N, C-alpha and C positions, 0 to 999 in steps of 0.2 A: 316557866322555870321551876325545877324541883325545889322543894324546901330543904332545909338542912336540919338534921337532928342534933341532939346535944353532944353526940360523939364526933360531930364534924362530917358525917357521911350523909349524902343526899338520901331522901326518903325513897327515891326510885332505886337506889343501890341496895337499901335495906330490904325492899320488896323482892329484888332479885335473889338476895341471899336466903330469903324465907321460902322460895318456891321449891317444889319437887321437880327436878329437871330430868326425870326418867323419860327417855325417848323410846319409841316402839322397838320391839325386837326386830333385828334385821335392818334397822335404819343404817344407811350407808354414808360413811364419812370420807370425803375425798377433796381433791383440788382439781382445778381446770387450767388448761392452756390452749393456745391455738398455734397451728403449724408455722405460719409466716411470722408470728411474733417471737418465736423462740428458736426455731431450727437453725437459721442461717444456711449457708451453702445452697442457695435456691436453685442453682443450675448444675449442681454436682451429679455425677454418675448418670448422665443422660436425661436429667429432668429438663422440662421446658419452662420458659418464663410464664409468670402469671400476671394478671392485671396489676397486682401490687408491686411486682418487680418493676414494671414499666412506670407506674404512678410515682413510686418513690424516687426513681431515677429521672423524673421530669423536674427541672429546676422550679423551685417555689412551691412544690406540692406538700412537702413535709417540713417540720420544724428542724432547722439547722441542716437540711438536706439529708436527714437520717434515713437509712435504708435497712432492709432486712438481710443484707449480705452476710453479716456475721451474727447479729442478734445475740442470743445466749449460747450459740454454738452447740445447741442440743443435738444437732445431726451427728456430731462427733462425740459428744459427751453424754449421750443418752443412758449409757449403762451406769455411770456415776449418778446421774439424776434419779434413776430408779432406786439406786441404793439409798439416796437421800430420802426419797418417798417412804421407803421401808423404815428408815430410822425415825421418821416422824410419825410412823404408825398409820399412814394412809391406808384406807381399805379400798379406795377406788381412785382412778385417774381418768379424768375426761380430757381427751385430746382430739385434735382434728388431723385429717390427712390432707396433704397437698395434692390436689387433683392432677396438677401438671407433673408431679413426680411419677405418678402412675401411668398417665396417658399424656405424653408430652405434646401431642397435637390435640388433646381434648377428647378424641375418639380414636378408635382403631388400634394402632400399635401399642402394646403394653410394655412399659419399661420395667423389666424384671428387677433391676437393681433398686428402683424405688419401692417396689412391692416388698422386696426382701427387707428393706429398712424397717418398715412397719411390722412385718412378720417377726423380726427379731425383737422389736420393742414389745410387742404383745406377749411373746414367749417370756421375756424377762419380767414383765409385770406379773404374769401368772406364776412364775417361779418364786416370786416374792409375795404371793397371796394378795395381790392388788388387782382388783377387777377393772378391766378396760371398758371405758365408755367412749365409743368412737363416733365422732362427728364427721360426716361426709363433707360438709361445706361450711367453712368459716371464712368466707369472703374472697378467697383467692382463685377466681376463675382462670383457667388457662388462657393466656393471651391469644393463642390460636383460635379459641372459640369467640373471644371478643372481636376478633377480626371478621368473624362470620355473623356479627350482630349481638353476641352475648345473650343476655337475658331478654333482649328484645325480639329474638328469633324464637318462633314457636317450636322449632326443633330442639330447643334447649331442654325440654322435658325428656326427650329421647336420649340426648347426650348424657344427662344426669343419671338416668336409669341404667344406661350402659356402664358408666363409671361405677355405679353402685354394685352392679352384678359382678364386676371384676373383684371388688373387695369382699363381697359376700362369699364368693366361692373360695377366695384365697384364705380367708380367716374364719371360715365356717366352724362353729363349735368352740372356737377360742374366744371370740368376741360375742357376747350375749346381750349387749345393750348397744343399740345403734341410734344415732340421731341423723335425720336427713339434713335439715338446714339450721344454722345458727342465726337468729335475729334477722329474718328477712326484712324487717322494717328498716334496719340500719343500712342494709344493702341498697335499698331503693331510695330512701330519704337522703342518705349521704352520697350515694354513688350516681344516682340518676336525676335527683331533683335539685340538690344544693351543691353538688360537685366537690364536697370536702373530702370525699373518700373515692377510692378507685371504683369505676373507671373515670370519674371526674366529670360526668355529664351534668348539665343544668337545663333540664327540659321537662316542663310540667306534663307534656303529652307522653313522654317516655315512662314516667314513674309508675302509673297504673298498669301499663303493659308489662313492665319488668316485674312488678309485684305479682301479677296474674300468672306469668310464666314461671316464676319461682314456686307458686303454689301448685301449678300443674306438674312441675318437676318433683316437688315433694310427693304428690300423689303417685306419680310414676315410679319413684324410688321405693315407696312403700309396697306398691303392687309387685315390683321386682323382688323385693325381699320376701314377700309371702310365698313366692314361687321357689325361692332358693333357701330361705332360712327358717329356723324353728324356734327363735327366741323372741326378743323384744325390739321394737322400733318406735321412735317418737319424733316429735318436733320441739325445737327450743325457740322461745320468743322472749323478747325484752319488753316488759310492761311496767307501768308505774301509775299510781293514783294521780288523777287530775282533779285538783281542788280549785274552787272559784275564789278570786281575791276579794270579792264583795258579794252582797246578796242581790245584785242587779240582774235583771233578765238577760241583759247582754252578756254578762260574764257567765251566766249559767249556760247559755247557748254556745258560747265559745268553748267552754269546758266539755260540753257534750260532743262537739265536733272533734276536739283534741283527743278525747277518750276513744271515739270511734276510729280515728286515724291511727293512733298508736296501739291501742289495746285490743281492738276488735278486728282490725283490717285483715289479720292473718288467722286468728283463732276462729272467727266466724266461718270463713270458707272451709277451713280444715275440719271443723267439728259440727257445723250446722249446715253447710252447703250453700252459703249465700254471703254476700258482702253486707255490712251495715249500711242502711239507706243513706246515712249522712255523707258517704263518700261521693255520691253524685253531686251533692251541694258543695262539697269541699273542692272537687276538681272541675266542676262546671263542664264546659265544652271539651275538656281534656279527658273526661270519663267515657270510655267506650262501653258498648254493650257486648258482653262476652257470650259465646255460645253456651246454651244450657247444658250441653253434653260435657263441657269442661268440668262442671261441678261433680259429675259422676266420677270423674277421675280424681279430683281433688279430695273428696270426702272418702277417706279410708279409715278403717278401724285402727286406732292407735293404742299401744300398750301403756304409754305414759306421755306426759307433756313436761318439758323443762321450762322453768321460770327463771329468767335472769332479772335480778332486782338490785337497783342501786340507790334510787331516790324517789321523791315525789315531785310534782310540778304544781305550783300555785299560779293560776292564770287570770289575766284580765282580757277583755275584748280589745282587739286592735285591728290594724289592717295588714298584719303579717300573713304571708303566704306559707302554707296553704290553708290553715285552719282558722285564721283570725283570732288566735289566742297567743298571748305573749306571757312568758314567765315573769313573776314578781318575786324579788328577793325578800326573804323574811328577816326582819331586823334582829329577832332573837335566835335565829337559826345558826347552827354550826355547819360550815361548808368544807368540803374536801378540796384538794388541790385542783380538781377538775371543775370546781364550781358547783358541785352537787350537794344539796342539803342532806344532812344526816337525819333520816326520818324512819327509824326502824318500825314504828307502828304501821307504816304504810305497807310493809310486807305482810303483816297479818291481814290487813284490809284487802289486799290483792288476792291472797290465797282464799279468803272467804268469798270474795266476789267471783273468783273462778269456779268454785264449787257451786255457788248459787246459779251461775249462768250456764255452765257446761256440764254439771253433774259430777259424779264420783270417779273421775278419771285419775289414776295415780299420778302424783306430781313429784318432781325433783326440783330443788332449788339448784340450778345448774351453774349459776354464777352469782356471786355476791361478795363485794369487797370494796376497798377504798384506797385512793391514792392520797397519801399524806407525805410531807417532806421527810425524806431519808437522806443521809449523807451519801455522796458518791462512793466513799470508801468507808468500810466498817471501822468502828473504834477498836482499839487494842488495849486491853487492861495490863496491869503490871505483870501478870503471869504469861502474857503473850496470847491470851485467848481473844478472839474476835467477838464483837457484840454489836447489835443494832437495836436500840431502844425505840419502840414504836407504840407507846401507850394509847394514842388515839385510835390506831387501827385495832388494837386488842379490844378496846372499849366498843368500837363499831361492831366488830364480829360478835362480841358477847351479846349485845343488845339485839342484833338481828337473829341470832340463834334463839334467844328468848322469844322473839316475835314468832318464829316458826313453831316453837313449842306451844305458844298460845293458840296458833291456828290448828295444830294437831289436837289440842285439848278441846277445840270447838268442833272437831269432827272432820277436818280436812285430811285426806290421805297423802301425806308427804312422806316420801320413802328415802330421801337422802339429801345431802348438802355438799356442794362442791365450791370451796372457797375460790374466789378469783383474786389473785392468781397464785399458782405454785411459786413462781419466781418473778422478779422484776423483768420486764421485757419491752419490746417495741410497742409503744402505745399508738400504733397506726400513724396518722398524720401528725400527732403530737410528739413523735419521736421518743427518745429515751428519758425525757425529763420527768415524766409522770410515772411514779413507782407504785404498782399495785401489789407486788409480791409479798408473801409471808417469808420468802427467802430472798435475801439481798444478793444482787449480782454486781460485782465490780467489773464494769465493762472493759476496763483496761487489762485485767488479768483473768477474767472469767471466773474468779473465785466466788463460790457460793457460801453465804453465811446465813443460817436460819436466824430470823429476827426474833425478838421476844414474843411476837404474836404467833410465830410458828411453834415455839416451845409451849406456849399457852394452849394452842389448838391441839397439839399432840396430847396434852393432858385431858382435854375435852374428849378426844377420841378414846383415850384409855379408860375413862370413866363413863363412856357412853352418854355424855352430857351432864353427868352429875356434878362435875367441877364448876359448872356455870354458877353454882350457888356459892362458890368460894370467893373470898376477896381477891381482887385483881392484884397481881404481883407489883 
């Protein structure tokens, strides 16, 4: 616990106010979203269903039966949303494309109406001096491809490269930063091993196959981009520090497995051309031997890697599958609405670990944020102005930006920050109850209200980080 000085401010707060928060020239400030979480109208204008359309409409799969049918209605309100981004001073917007809007059957026929939607969005962003960062895959595989085996089918690498080529050609020169996959660990752990996310499978034999095909698809999409594009492409992963609950050898071994499973399973093949050896132990007889030639395709030169960071995990040895590591709550910890510990120093730790392990690859923090309680409807003051007070989120963001600054000062090449999320949205199987946005959404009226955290972040952007040293409002 931080101590308190004679003025009633914590010593950690005083230290923040004494720091020089100059960020590197060209550091990019933005926000992130995902297509299925905000767009709504998933079948509009010739689009095909995705695995998330199916999953959410399966009884019992999401909280309160919530679906993405309306979400934030961004598909119809995109122009106003870009205007809001401009008003907040965002320099970049990371968004994903719905694969089944572009290719309703997953391959073959292109749906021009879907392509036009994203073309208009990109043009509007550029007209407002907001750089688009486009993610090809944020979990919404076309249902037609799931019917053909989805990520269990080796042909999925070719499907993904074909999809990528359609977008590369349509948006060439306008989108200059591309991401292949967002968080492949979540795709396989949630979708193929534990069944909490689409497509809802629970099969230990499927998980490593799906993971491997995702990595093959990543490599194929990068190869396709090199043949079509002239700018930057990278991969986004979610990683977190794994700490041992005790000094026991058992806990240390469990943490090593957990670290390999979450933090190295996708970075190792993409950057080193191999899987961490612990995966064979983790999966046992479910771990297949993959063709050596696959790694030639997977390992492709990347222009950057995106890091999504939310929390750390303190673990003890257990019989939990697959790693034998179970999280332990910290009695003195602060936890978000999703049950994640607020641990900003873990972001510095991770960024330094990445540099030490994989070298000087440029990094972006492509997601970072927190769900805290926000009211369903914004407060209205005496003047009629709407306001949402969210001091815990503002404090969270401030401390994590400080952690990024510490990593930069230690020599890590971090080039930008995308807060998660631009607006409240569908939190997948958790429905609409968990609010991550810096912009409040009243789901009954679709009214957007920038929260106090959004106004604060706008000031951070305006001062290029300098205002991090100012007292919180």
